[in-house]
C-alpha positions, 0 to 999 in steps of 0.5 A, spaced: 443 764 251 443 769 258 440 763 262 443 757 259 450 760 261 447 762 268 445 755 268 452 752 266 456 757 272 451 755 277 451 748 276 457 746 273 463 751 274 459 752 282 459 759 283 457 762 288 450 765 289 453 772 289 457 771 283 452 768 280 447 774 281 452 779 279 454 776 273 447 775 271 446 783 273 452 785 268 450 781 263 442 783 263 444 790 264 449 789 257 444 786 253 439 792 255 443 797 253 446 794 246 438 793 244 437 800 244 444 801 242 441 797 235 434 799 236 431 791 236 427 788 240 431 782 242 439 780 244 443 778 238 450 777 241 453 775 235 452 782 232 456 785 238 463 789 236 469 791 239 467 799 238 461 797 241 464 794 248 469 800 248 463 805 247 459 801 253 465 802 258 465 810 256 457 810 257 458 806 264 463 810 267 460 816 265 453 815 267 455 810 273 460 814 275 464 807 276 470 806 279 476 803 274 475 796 279 468 795 279 468 796 271 473 791 271 469 786 275 463 788 269 468 786 264 470 780 268 462 778 267 462 779 260 468 776 257 466 770 260 459 770 257 462 771 250 468 765 251 462 761 253 457 763 247 464 762 242 464 754 245 457 754 244 459 756 237 453 762 237 458 767 236 465 766 231 470 772 234 470 774 241 469 781 241 473 782 248 479 779 246 483 786 244 479 789 251 484 789 256 482 791 264 482 798 265 489 801 270 487 801 277 491 805 282 493 799 288 492 801 295 498 802 299 497 797 304 494 798 311 498 798 318 498 800 324 503 806 327 509 803 332 505 809 337 498 805 336 502 798 337 503 800 344 497 798 348 496 792 344 503 790 345 501 791 353 494 787 352 498 782 350 504 781 356 498 781 360 494 775 356 501 771 356 501 771 363 493 769 364 493 762 367 486 761 361 488 758 355 483 761 351 486 768 353 494 765 352 492 763 346 489 769 344 495 773 345 500 767 342 495 769 336 496 777 335 504 775 338 505 771 331 501 775 327 504 781 328 512 778 330 513 774 325 509 777 319 505 771 317 499 771 313 492 767 317 492 761 313 500 760 315 499 761 322 493 756 322 498 751 319 504 751 324 505 744 327 508 743 334 514 740 330 515 746 326 518 750 333 525 749 333 532 752 335 529 759 335 525 759 329 519 756 326 517 753 319 512 757 315 508 753 310 507 759 305 504 759 299 506 754 293 508 750 298 514 754 300 516 753 306 522 759 310 524 760 317 522 766 321 525 767 327 522 768 334 524 773 339 526 770 345 519 773 349 515 770 343 519 763 344 517 763 352 510 764 351 509 759 345 513 754 351 507 756 357 502 756 352 503 749 350 504 747 358 498 751 359 494 746 353 497 740 357 494 743 364 487 743 360 488 736 358 490 737 350 497 733 350 500 737 343 504 732 339 509 734 334 504 733 328 498 737 331 497 745 330 500 749 335 493 754 335 488 750 337 481 751 340 478 749 348 477 742 344 483 741 341 481 742 335 485 747 330 481 754 330 478 756 324 479 763 320 473 766 322 475 765 330 482 767 328 479 774 324 474 775 330 480 774 336 484 779 332 479 785 331 476 784 338 484 785 341 485 791 335 479 794 337 481 794 345 487 798 344 483 802 340 487 801 334 483 805 327 482 803 321 481 795 318 482 790 323 485 783 320 491 779 321 493 781 314 493 788 317 498 786 322 502 783 317 503 789 313 505 792 320 510 787 321 514 789 315 512 796 315 515 797 321 522 793 320 523 798 314 522 803 318 527 801 323 533 799 318 531 792 315 534 790 308 528 790 304 532 783 301 531 781 308 524 783 309 522 779 302 524 773 305 521 773 312 516 776 308 516 770 304 515 774 298 517 771 291 518 778 288 521 784 291 517 788 287 511 786 292 516 788 298 517 794 296 510 796 296 512 798 303 517 803 301 511 807 300 508 807 306 514 809 310 515 815 305 507 817 307 510 817 314 515 821 314 511 825 310 506 826 315 512 828 321 515 833 316 509 836 315 507 836 322 514 838 325 518 842 319 519 849 321 517 853 315 511 850 315 
């Protein structure tokens, strides 16, 4: 049945090769463990009970020293397998029905401190003065990600007609739209970039994407990610270098300078205030660092 399930997720569900390999490994590992547990040469899924699964979790956490995230991934593989077995009437009851996921600590969003962003902002000003279209475009990419706190997909979906009256219309998740104001300097950079596009034979029209390559075609996600990583590295930014880090940096800096939580929520396009509140932890962590370094009693 394992082979049939793997063929199902590979051909019908069209899971990626990596996902298929992970599923097979997780299920076969559980099957081998269960055979040893009940002292049998063949794996009978219908004999698996909730108690077996709980013992399996304890066994994996203890022997493999798995983190909760990794254990939950293995459980996800097994849950999918047993749902399939129940659908195929191989098992009558799903032993995973009452097995929940392990609690995990959600990592705090990574961001760049204000002092670390200064070299990056200086680079952006230099790029905005460049007559080279690619350099202007690269600078604009980072300026929009950091200056507007938008997601990578939102950046790539901006059309020329979305730039209006000192703001940019952002097409967010779930087809939700929001307006994000543009500071005067960023608005001017966009205008210069559009003029440079025309100079290079790229006539952007209203429905055209704003961020394009040398042929006028929209950029790929990987190109934008590479651009961001390159310029963040040039500015000696430590840690992860990605568009999402710039988005987190935007929110953290706004909060640090006294912006209202509700306003940040609206600018970020968060459906829940709880999502926005994660940035308060970063601010508290930053204050703690300052306290540790500067307090006279330390």
